[in-house]
C-alpha positions as CSV (number, residue, x, y, z in Angstrom):
1,M,129.5,116.0,120.5
2,P,129.8,114.6,117.0
3,T,130.9,111.1,116.6
4,T,133.9,110.3,114.4
5,G,134.3,107.2,112.2
6,K,135.3,105.9,108.8
7,Q,133.0,106.3,105.9
8,L,133.1,105.4,102.2
9,F,132.5,108.1,99.5
10,T,132.2,108.0,95.7
11,T,133.0,111.1,93.5
12,L,132.7,111.3,89.7
13,S,134.7,114.3,88.4
14,A,133.7,116.4,85.4
15,D,136.8,115.0,83.6
16,G,135.6,111.4,83.8
17,K,137.5,110.0,86.8
18,L,135.6,108.1,89.5
19,T,137.2,108.1,92.9
20,V,136.0,105.8,95.7
21,E,137.7,106.3,99.0
22,V,137.4,105.6,102.8
23,A,137.7,108.8,104.8
24,E,137.2,110.0,108.4
25,S,133.8,111.6,108.9
26,Q,131.9,113.3,111.7
27,F,128.4,112.2,112.4
28,P,126.2,114.8,114.2
29,D,124.2,114.0,117.4
30,P,120.8,112.7,116.3
31,T,117.8,115.0,116.8
32,G,114.0,114.5,116.8
33,N,113.2,111.2,115.2
34,Q,116.8,110.4,114.2
35,V,119.0,107.6,115.7
36,L,122.8,107.1,115.4
37,V,123.5,103.5,114.5
38,K,126.9,101.9,114.9
39,M,126.9,99.9,111.7
40,E,127.9,96.3,111.9
41,A,126.9,94.8,108.5
42,A,125.7,96.1,105.1
43,P,125.2,94.2,101.9
44,I,126.4,95.3,98.5
45,N,123.2,95.2,96.4
46,P,122.9,95.9,92.6
47,S,121.1,99.1,93.5
48,D,124.2,100.2,95.4
49,L,126.6,99.5,92.6
50,A,125.0,102.1,90.2
51,L,126.2,104.8,92.6
52,L,129.3,103.1,94.0
53,L,131.0,102.1,90.7
54,G,128.6,102.7,87.8
55,Q,130.2,101.4,84.6
56,A,133.7,102.6,85.6
57,D,136.7,100.6,84.3
58,V,137.7,99.0,87.6
59,E,139.7,96.3,85.8
60,N,142.2,99.0,84.8
61,G,141.7,101.2,87.9
62,E,144.4,102.6,90.2
63,Y,144.3,101.0,93.6
64,S,145.9,102.1,96.9
65,A,145.1,101.7,100.5
66,G,141.4,102.6,101.0
67,K,141.1,104.2,97.5
68,L,140.1,103.4,94.0
69,V,140.4,105.7,90.9
70,A,138.9,104.5,87.6
71,T,137.8,106.0,84.3
72,M,134.1,106.3,83.6
73,P,133.6,105.8,79.9
74,E,131.0,107.4,77.6
75,P,128.1,107.5,77.4
76,F,127.8,106.7,81.1
77,H,129.9,109.7,82.2
78,S,127.8,112.2,80.3
79,A,124.6,110.5,81.5
80,M,125.7,111.1,85.1
81,K,126.3,114.8,84.7
82,G,124.0,115.6,87.6
83,R,126.5,113.9,90.1
84,H,129.7,115.4,88.7
85,D,132.1,116.6,91.4
86,Q,129.7,115.6,94.2
87,R,131.2,113.6,97.0
88,L,128.5,111.1,97.8
89,P,128.1,108.5,100.6
90,V,127.0,105.0,99.6
91,G,125.1,102.0,101.0
92,N,121.3,101.8,101.0
93,E,120.8,99.4,103.9
94,G,122.4,97.6,106.8
95,A,122.2,96.7,110.5
96,G,123.8,97.7,113.7
97,T,123.2,99.0,117.2
98,V,121.6,102.3,118.2
99,V,124.1,104.2,120.3
100,A,122.4,107.6,120.4
101,A,118.8,108.8,119.8
102,G,116.9,112.0,119.3
103,D,114.3,113.2,121.8
104,S,111.2,111.7,120.1
105,E,109.5,108.8,121.8
106,M,110.1,106.5,118.8
107,A,113.8,107.3,118.7
108,Q,114.3,106.9,122.4
109,A,112.5,103.5,122.4
110,L,115.3,102.2,120.1
111,M,118.2,103.2,122.3
112,G,120.6,100.3,122.7
113,Q,118.6,98.0,120.3
114,R,120.0,96.2,117.3
115,V,118.2,97.4,114.2
116,A,118.0,97.0,110.5
117,C,117.9,100.4,108.8
118,V,118.0,102.2,105.4
119,P,120.2,105.3,105.9
120,G,121.5,105.6,102.4
121,H,125.0,105.8,103.7
122,A,125.5,102.3,105.3
123,Y,129.1,101.8,104.2
124,S,130.2,103.5,107.3
125,Q,131.1,102.9,110.9
126,Y,128.2,105.0,111.9
127,A,125.0,106.2,110.2
128,I,122.1,108.6,111.0
129,A,118.8,106.8,110.3
130,D,115.1,107.7,110.7
131,A,113.6,105.8,113.6
132,A,110.4,105.2,111.6
133,M,112.4,103.3,109.0
134,C,114.3,101.1,111.6
135,L,113.4,97.5,112.1
136,P,114.2,96.2,115.6
137,L,116.0,92.8,115.2
138,G,115.6,91.4,118.7
139,E,117.7,88.2,118.9
140,V,118.5,88.3,115.1
141,S,122.1,89.1,114.4
142,S,123.2,92.2,112.4
143,E,124.5,89.8,109.7
144,D,121.1,88.1,109.4
145,G,119.3,91.5,109.5
146,A,121.6,93.5,107.2
147,S,119.5,92.7,104.1
148,A,116.1,93.2,105.8
149,F,114.8,95.9,103.5
150,V,115.8,96.1,99.8
151,N,115.4,92.5,98.7
152,P,112.6,91.3,101.1
153,M,110.4,94.4,100.7
154,T,110.9,94.4,96.9
155,A,110.0,90.7,96.6
156,L,106.9,91.3,98.9
157,G,106.1,94.4,96.9
158,F,105.9,92.4,93.7
159,V,103.3,90.1,95.2
160,E,101.4,93.0,96.9
161,N,101.3,94.9,93.5
162,A,100.1,91.8,91.7
163,K,97.3,91.3,94.2
164,M,96.3,95.0,93.9
165,D,96.1,94.5,90.2
166,G,94.0,91.4,90.5
167,Q,96.7,89.0,89.2
168,K,97.1,85.4,90.4
169,A,100.4,84.7,88.6
170,I,103.8,86.4,88.0
171,I,106.7,86.0,85.7
172,H,110.2,86.8,87.1
173,A,113.4,87.1,85.2
174,A,116.9,86.5,86.5
175,A,114.9,84.4,89.1
176,A,117.7,82.5,90.8
177,S,119.0,85.7,92.6
178,N,118.7,86.1,96.3
179,L,115.6,88.2,95.7
180,G,114.2,85.6,93.3
181,Q,114.6,82.8,95.8
182,M,112.6,84.8,98.3
183,L,109.9,85.4,95.7
184,V,109.6,81.6,95.2
185,K,108.9,81.2,98.9
186,I,106.5,84.1,99.2
187,C,104.5,82.9,96.2
188,Q,104.3,79.4,97.7
189,E,103.0,80.9,101.0
190,D,100.5,83.2,99.3
191,G,99.2,80.8,96.6
192,I,100.5,82.9,93.7
193,E,101.7,81.0,90.6
194,L,105.3,81.9,89.6
195,V,107.1,81.5,86.3
196,N,110.8,81.7,86.9
197,I,113.2,82.6,84.0
198,V,116.9,81.6,84.5
199,R,119.8,81.2,82.1
200,K,121.8,78.3,83.5
201,A,121.0,74.6,84.4
202,E,122.5,75.0,87.9
203,Q,120.1,78.0,88.5
204,E,117.2,75.8,87.4
205,Q,118.2,73.3,90.1
206,I,118.5,76.0,92.8
207,L,114.8,76.9,92.3
208,R,113.5,73.4,91.8
209,D,115.2,72.5,95.1
210,L,113.1,75.3,96.7
211,G,109.9,73.7,95.2
212,A,109.5,76.0,92.2
213,K,107.1,74.4,89.8
214,W,107.7,76.5,86.7
215,V,111.3,77.2,85.8
216,V,112.4,78.0,82.2
217,N,115.9,78.4,80.9
218,S,116.4,81.2,78.4
219,S,119.6,79.5,77.1
220,A,117.8,76.4,76.1
221,P,116.6,75.8,72.5
222,D,113.1,75.2,73.6
223,F,112.9,78.4,75.8
224,M,110.0,80.0,74.0
225,A,108.0,76.8,73.9
226,K,108.5,76.2,77.6
227,L,107.7,79.8,78.5
228,M,104.5,79.6,76.5
229,E,103.6,76.4,78.2
230,A,104.1,78.0,81.7
231,I,102.1,81.1,80.7
232,D,99.3,78.9,79.3
233,A,99.1,76.9,82.5
234,T,99.3,79.8,85.0
235,D,97.8,82.8,83.1
236,A,101.0,84.8,84.0
237,Y,100.5,87.9,81.9
238,Y,102.3,90.1,84.5
239,G,106.0,90.1,85.2
240,F,109.1,91.8,86.7
241,D,112.5,92.1,85.0
242,P,115.7,93.2,86.7
243,I,117.8,92.9,83.5
244,G,116.3,95.9,81.7
245,G,118.5,95.7,78.5
246,G,118.3,93.1,75.8
247,T,115.4,90.9,74.8
248,T,114.0,89.5,78.1
249,V,110.9,91.8,78.2
250,D,110.4,91.2,74.4
251,S,110.4,87.4,74.9
252,C,107.9,87.6,77.7
253,F,105.5,89.8,75.7
254,K,105.9,87.6,72.6
255,A,105.1,84.5,74.6
256,M,102.2,86.1,76.4
257,E,100.7,87.2,73.0
258,R,101.2,83.9,71.3
259,V,99.4,82.1,74.2
260,A,96.6,84.7,74.1
261,V,96.2,84.5,70.3
262,G,96.0,80.7,70.6
263,K,92.9,81.1,72.8
264,M,91.1,83.5,70.4
265,K,88.1,82.2,68.6
266,D,88.1,84.8,65.9
267,Y,91.1,86.2,63.9
268,N,92.0,89.8,64.6
269,R,94.7,91.5,62.5
270,Y,95.7,93.6,65.5
271,G,96.3,90.6,67.7
272,S,94.8,89.9,71.1
273,N,93.4,92.4,73.6
274,Q,94.7,90.3,76.5
275,P,96.2,92.8,79.0
276,K,99.9,92.2,79.4
277,R,102.2,94.0,81.7
278,M,105.9,94.0,82.5
279,F,107.9,96.0,85.0
280,I,111.6,96.8,84.7
281,Y,113.1,97.1,88.2
282,G,116.8,97.0,87.5
283,R,119.5,97.4,84.9
284,L,121.7,94.4,85.1
285,D,122.1,95.0,81.3
286,T,122.6,98.7,80.7
287,G,122.0,98.3,76.9
288,P,118.8,99.3,75.2
289,T,115.5,97.5,76.0
290,I,114.6,95.8,72.7
291,L,110.9,95.7,71.8
292,T,109.3,94.5,68.6
293,P,105.7,95.1,67.3
294,S,104.3,91.7,68.0
295,Y,102.4,91.9,71.3
296,G,98.8,92.7,70.2
297,F,97.4,96.0,71.5
298,G,97.0,95.4,75.2
299,W,100.5,95.7,76.6
300,T,102.2,98.0,79.1
301,L,105.8,98.4,80.1
302,S,106.8,100.5,83.0
303,G,109.5,101.0,85.7
304,W,109.1,99.7,89.3
305,L,110.9,101.1,92.3
306,L,110.3,100.1,95.9
307,T,110.0,103.6,97.5
308,P,107.3,104.9,95.2
309,F,105.4,101.6,95.5
310,L,105.4,101.8,99.3
311,A,104.2,105.4,99.2
312,Q,101.3,104.3,96.9
313,A,100.5,101.2,99.0
314,G,100.3,103.2,102.3
315,M,101.5,102.9,105.8
316,E,99.2,100.0,106.8
317,T,100.5,97.8,104.0
318,M,104.1,98.8,104.6
319,Q,103.9,97.9,108.3
320,R,102.3,94.6,107.5
321,M,105.1,93.9,105.0
322,R,107.8,94.9,107.6
323,S,106.3,92.6,110.2
324,R,106.3,89.7,107.8
325,V,110.0,90.4,107.0
326,R,110.9,90.5,110.7
327,E,109.3,87.2,111.3
328,G,111.0,85.5,108.4
329,L,114.5,86.9,108.5
330,T,116.2,83.6,109.1
331,S,113.8,81.6,106.8
332,T,111.8,83.1,103.9
333,F,113.9,86.3,103.8
334,A,117.3,84.8,104.7
335,S,120.3,86.2,102.8
336,H,123.5,84.4,102.1
337,Y,126.9,86.0,101.4
338,K,130.0,84.8,99.4
339,K,132.4,87.0,101.4
340,K,132.7,89.6,104.1
341,V,134.9,92.6,103.5
342,T,135.9,95.7,105.5
343,L,135.5,99.2,104.0
344,E,139.1,99.1,102.9
345,Q,138.8,95.6,101.4
346,M,135.9,96.8,99.3
347,L,138.4,98.9,97.4
348,E,140.9,96.1,96.6
349,K,141.0,95.1,93.0
350,D,140.0,91.5,93.4
351,A,137.0,92.4,95.5
352,A,135.8,95.3,93.3
353,C,136.1,93.3,90.1
354,D,134.2,90.4,91.6
355,Y,131.2,92.0,93.4
356,R,130.5,94.4,90.5
357,L,129.7,91.3,88.3
358,M,126.5,90.7,90.4
359,K,126.7,86.9,90.0
360,T,123.9,84.8,91.4
361,G,124.6,83.7,94.9
362,E,127.8,85.7,95.3
363,K,126.7,88.8,97.2
364,Y,129.3,90.5,99.5
365,L,128.7,91.8,103.0
366,V,130.5,94.8,104.3
367,T,131.6,94.7,108.0
368,P,132.8,98.3,108.7
369,W,134.6,97.4,111.9
370,G,136.5,94.4,110.5
């Protein structure tokens, strides 16, 4: 028999209204390699917010019990035409207990176990998940295991990607985030030099307290000089940016080029041929990515997403990464939360206006059962 429980849905109508609501849903019995997880904890990640709220005007939204209605302004409404009038579940990852399993050996082996999973609809009291993508947590709590996939695997993915490309140093922007703090620890463990870009003095201190050697503040008047100094010392011509909009990528490329030109023996009017690469992996700033013609002729800018990277890296690499995450869930890959909210509390004005700001160190954890 299907299982009934509460679930959160988001709908963007063709007339520009975003409705986010908690509703009763039926969850089918799992088949094959599927498992049914009673969800106990799920984080609100930046990658969830794009679907959950987008750029909707939640400050002036209409709030009622378990429901939020807000206007989606242009150009964001038109840009999301593909999802108009679709009622979509939300929540990339979370953790809970397997209460039913399909008939495959892998699924049956998880029966009764606490697991981390990536069902894509984790803001729910139950979720159907693929057993192959479930991580048994053993004695680790659901709260500690709720963020076991997106941030840990992304941070590990950066390092794995750098190694594949023969790099020994990385630049990371917005580096005081939960993911950024994980990356500091991973790079220390793996002997990778890491240049961290932050924008506040208190964020500098967070990373220095973790042992980070290179931390530069983009708000400081000597930012470019300090960034160049760090690149010169580490050979960090390879970076990851979650901001997307604005001038972060531009600043990194400029600093890389200036360092590279400074090491050239002969003048070249086209600049250096030092390979420089930046990846955008988020859109904390939804404005245009500003680029200027001052990087020489050996630079590349591309997007980076975890799922395509894992497909490229292969099953053996993914399993190695997952094992490392499991071993470090309460240390290297530990996540911390500002506040816990129920499904209904997610849709209260104070909460929605707060977690959508994506402030460093202020992540929310959803507990679907209260």
